[in-house]
N, C-alpha and C positions, 0 to 999 in steps of 0.2 A: 250773195249771202247777206242777209240783213243784220248788220252790226248794231247792237243796242246804242242808242243815242239819247243823252240826257241834256235837255236845254235849260240852262239857268237854274240848276237845282239849288234849293235853300241849303245853307250850311248844315242844318240839322240832318240833311240827307247824305252829307259827305262821308259820314262814318260807314254807311252801307256801301257807298261807291268805292271806297278804298279797300274793301275786303278782297282777299286773294282766294283762289281755289284752295279748298281745305285739303291738306295732306296729313291725315291723322295716322301717325305711325305707331301709336300705342297699341293698336290691335295686333300688331306684328310682333310685339315684344316677347311673347311666349316662344314663338318659332325661332326668333333671333337668339334668345337666351340659350335655347337648346344647342344651337350651332356653336355659339361662343363657348359654352361649357365643354362640348365635345372636343373642339380644337384645343382648348386649354389643357385638357387631360390627355388626348390622344396624339396631338401634334400633326405631323405630316399625313398620317393615315386618314385622319378626319378631314383634312384639307382635300385630299384626293377623292375621298368618298363623296363629299358634298359637291366637289367640282363635277364629278360624274353625274350626280343627280340634277344639279342646276344648269351646268354648262353643256351637259350631254357629251362629255369627253373625259376619258381617264388619262390623267397626266402622270407619267412615271417620273420624269425629271422635272421638278418644279422650276429650277433656275433656267433662265434663257441662256443658251450657250453663246460663245463668241462666234461660232460658225453661223448660228441663226441670225445674229446681228449683221454679220458680213453679207449673208445671203439677202437679207431684207434691203440693204442699201442698193443692191443690184436690181431689185424689183421696182425701184422708184424712178420716175423720170427726172432728168436733170433740172427741169423747170420746177418741180415740187421741192427737190433738195435745195435749190437756190432760194426758193421762197422761205423755207424753214430756216435757212442760215441768215437771211435778211431779218426775219422776225426775231431770231435769237439775238442778233446784234443790237437791235432796238430795245429789246427787253433788258438786255445786259446794261446798256447805257443808262436807261431810266432808273433801274433798281440800284446800280452802283452809285448813283447820285444821292441815294438815301442813307449812305453810311453814316453812322452815329459818331459824332465827335464830342466826347465828354470834356467838360471844362470844370476844374475845381473851383469851389467858391468858399471863401472864408466867411462863415456866417456871423462870427464875432471874433475878436482878436484871439488867435491861438486855437481856433476851432475850424478845421478844414474838412470839407465834404466833397465827394465826387462820385461819378458813375463810370462803369466800364461795360461795354456791350460784349457779350460772350455768346457764341453760336450754340444752339441746341445741338448736342452731339449726334443724335440719331433721329432722323425724321422718316416717316413713311408716307408715300404718295400713292393715292388710289386714282387710277385712270380708267374710266368706263370704256368698254369696247363694243357696246351693243349696236343700236341702230346707226350711230355716228361715232367712229373711232376718234376720240378727242386728242389727237397728237398735239394740238395747240396747247392743251392743258399741261402736257409734259413740259413745254417750254416755260409756261407761267409759274410752275412750281419748282422745277429743278434749277432754273437759272438763279432765282434769288436765294435758294438754299445753298448753292455753290458759292455765290458771292458772300453770303453771310459766314461761310466757313464751316458748315455742317460736315462732320467727319464721315458720316455714313448716311447716304441717301438711297433709300430702299423703295423700289417701285413695284406695285402689284397691278396687274391688268388681266382681265379674263381672256382665255384663248378662244379661238373659233372651234367649229366642230372637228377640224383636222388637228387641233392641238397647237395651232400657230397663233402668234400675236401679229396684229396688223403691222406691215413693214414701216409705215410712217411713224408709228409709235416708237418702234425700236430705233429708227434713225434719229428721231428727235431726242430720245433718251441718250443715245451715244454722243451726239454733238453738244448736249447740254451738260453732261458730266455725272450721270447716274452711277452709283456704286454697284448696285445689284438689281436685277430685274427678275420677277417671278411670274409664272403663268398661273395666276390664281385670281378669281374675282369674287364679288358678292360678300356676303356675311363672313365667309371663311377667310377672305383676305384681311378684313378688318380684325378678325380674331387673331390671325397669325401675327399681324403687325403689333397687336396689343400684348400678346402673351409670349410670342416667340415659339418656334417649332425647331425640329432638327435642322431644317433647311433655311427657314426665314427668321431673321433676327428681330428681336423685340425692339421697338422704338419708343421714343418719349412723346412724340406728337404726330398726329395723323392729319393729312391734308387731302382735299380732293372731293369732287362731286360724285354722285351715284344715284341709283334708283332708291325707291322707298325702303328697301331692305338694308341697303348700305347706310342710308340716313338713320334708320332705327338703330343699327349696330353702332354707329358712331356716337349716337346719343347715350346708349347704355354703357359703352366702355368709358365714356368721358366722365361718368359719375364717380369713378374711383381709381381707374387703372391707367389712363393715358389722357393727354390733352388733345383737343381737336381744333381745327382752324376756326370754325364758327358754326352756329346753327344753320341748317339749310332748308330751303323750300324750292318750289318751282321757279324757273327763271322769269324775268319780267322786264318790261320797258315802259317808260312814260315819255311821251313826246309833247312838248309845249310849242305851239306854233301860232303864228298870226296870219292875216289875210295875204301877206306877201310871200309866204312859204310855198314851195313847189309841191303840189299834191302828189306827184309821182314819187318824189323823194320820201315824203311822209309815209305813203303806202308801202314803199319798199322796206323802210325801217320797221313799220308795224308788222309786216309779214315775216321779216327776218327773225324777229324775236319769237313770233308764234311758231316758227319752224322747229324750235327746240324740242317741243313735245306737247302732248295733248293737254297738259296742265299748266302750260305757260300762259302769260297774260300780257296783252298790249293795251295801253291806254293813251288816247290822244286827248289833250286838254287844249282848247282853243277859244278865242274870242270871236271867231268868224264862222257863222252858219254856212257861208258860201264855201269856205275851205272844207268844212266837215262833209258837205255833200260831194265835193270834188274828190276828196280822199276815198269815200266809200265807193265811188265809181272806179277809181284807180285800183283799189283793193280787189274788186271783182275781176278787173281786166288782168292784173298780174297774177292773181291766184290761179287762174285757169292754166297758166303755163308752168306751174311749179310741181316738181315730182313728189314732194312731201305734202301734197294737198290734204291727205287724210288727217295727218297730225294737225295741220294748220286750221282746218275747219273746226276741229274739236276745241282747239285753243281759242278760236274766235268766239265761241259760245260764251266764254266768260271774259271777253275783252270788250271794250266800249269806247265811245267818243263822248266827251263831256264839254259842253259849251258854257263858258263862264262870262261874266260881265266885264272883267278888267284884268290887267296884268297883275295887280295886287291879289286878286282872287286866285289866279293861276299859280302864283308863287305860294300862297297860303295853302292851297290844296296840295301842291307838290310836296311841301315840307311836312304835311300831315301823312301823305302817302308814303314818303321815304323810299323812292324806287331804287332797285338794284342798278338799273341804267336809266339815265335821264338825258334826253336829247332836247336841246333848245334851238329851234329854228324860227327866230323872230328877227326883225330888223334891229332891235336893241338887245340882242342876246348877251352882250358883255355886261350891260347894266343889270339884266335879270339874273344872270349867273352869280352876281355878287350877293344876291339875297338868298341863295340856296344854302340851307343849313343841314339838310338831311338827304343824302344820296350816296350810292356806292361809287359810281363813276359818271362824269358829266361830259357830254359831247356837244360842242358849240359850233353853230353856223351850218350852212347848207352843205358844206363839203366834208363834214365829219360824221360819217355813218357809225353806228354802234359796232358794226363789223370791224372797224379799224382797231378798236380796243380789244375785240375778241381775238384778234390775230396778230397784228404786227406793228401797231404804232409805238408800243413800248410799255404802256400801262398794263396792269394786271386784270385779268378777266374773272378771277375768283373773288366774288363779291357778295355782300350780305343781301339776302332776299327777305320777303315777307315783312318789310318794315324794320328789319334789324339794322338798317343803315342809321337808325336813330341812336344806336349805341355801339355798333361795330364798324371797324374799317374793313376794306377789302384786304386781301393778302398783299403784303409788301415786305420789304427787307426786315422790318421789325418783327414780322410774324415768325421769323426763324432765329431770333436772338432773345436772350434774356439780358436784363440790365442788373448788374450787381452794384450795390452802393458800398462805398468805403468812407471811413472817417478817421481822422487823427487829431488828437487833442494834446496840446502841450501842457506842461505843468501850470504855466500862467493862465492858459485857456481854461483849465479845469477850475482854477481859483475863481475865475470870473463866472463860469457857467454853473459850477457845482451847487451853490446855494439855491439856484432855480430848480435844479433836479431834486435836491433834498426836500424842498417845500412841496413840490408836486407829488413825489413818492410818498411822503408822510401823509398827505391829504387823501391819497388813494389807499392808505393803510398797507402799503407794501414796504415795510421797514427794511427788508433785506436789500431792496433796490436803493433805498436811502443810504444804507450802511456802505454799499459799494463805493459811494462817493465820499462819505464822511471819513472812512478809514484812510483814504488817500490824502484828504485835506489835513488830517491830524498829523500825518507823517512829514509834512512840509517843514 
């Protein structure tokens, strides 16, 4: 398969080269809004009806039962269960290290200010179950929510045609600490988490990936009803490599990202024409052996290799592209990584594939796409908490600070604000 290659493009062309496959969900808004409205009004009945239409199965009992969870555990190999437990431990260790420690500061004598981190009480997690059951995403979302101290962690995931949830999703949910699991997918799941139904509790913030309908639903409900983790688009990877990089490693990373779906994107940025040609040959060789070849070939249609003149150009392009995943496989990867300012998650050196972050190294794989890494972080412990500010001013502190407040309030013509200080100062 001939992957598009751009040799030494002028910087004027970079704007076009950093474009992603377009996912225009606005055309879906009418359909999505209808489902949202129906679930808000009809509750469980609408959830079941749309589940029957979209998932092709009528679910009587929306909650997953304890017996279903126990049965699921028996269906998994010990090898997979151990892998999930190992990944969970690493994710726990990394996210626990992010706990906020607030320190009070005296901004001037007698004026003390501080912050306290408080967990979001109710969070909803959406886990896709389509072509690839993302049990790894269960770990990535439930573990930090539990560490943060969220009181209610509600998980929704679509059932299969037999009305069952993939056993690995249920096992990961159990060992991570989910409060409740529901057999519901798509728009109706986002609606149920937003508005609440007879069975499914309303939450304050929704996390998790999904298809274009789920993305559209999250966008609409976030306008006024509930918070969401971040805007979402197709998954992507950028690889920065030099002539010392192993073409087989680069090709494997390139293809692993393309495997996510037909609208995913992989980009190789290199200073070596020799490496570029070797990687293309490796991609052809490895692609022929992959079972999800159909998805990958479509993804490769909007993937590319870009050959630039220098390390500085590669860093400049990368920071403009702002990739979800960035792999740096150069001899001086530590030096180059220090110059990265826009990326979701960065993978350094020849032995750090992006798959490590997707599954088990400990970092989170729910990351900003489509250039949103310029202004959003990936999911982390802070995603599940709010920070409340506190302040306390002594009588002497108000005597020192009060005149400043009075002058500022008066000049904004907010005299009641000024008076709230003045009345206190006059009573001294």
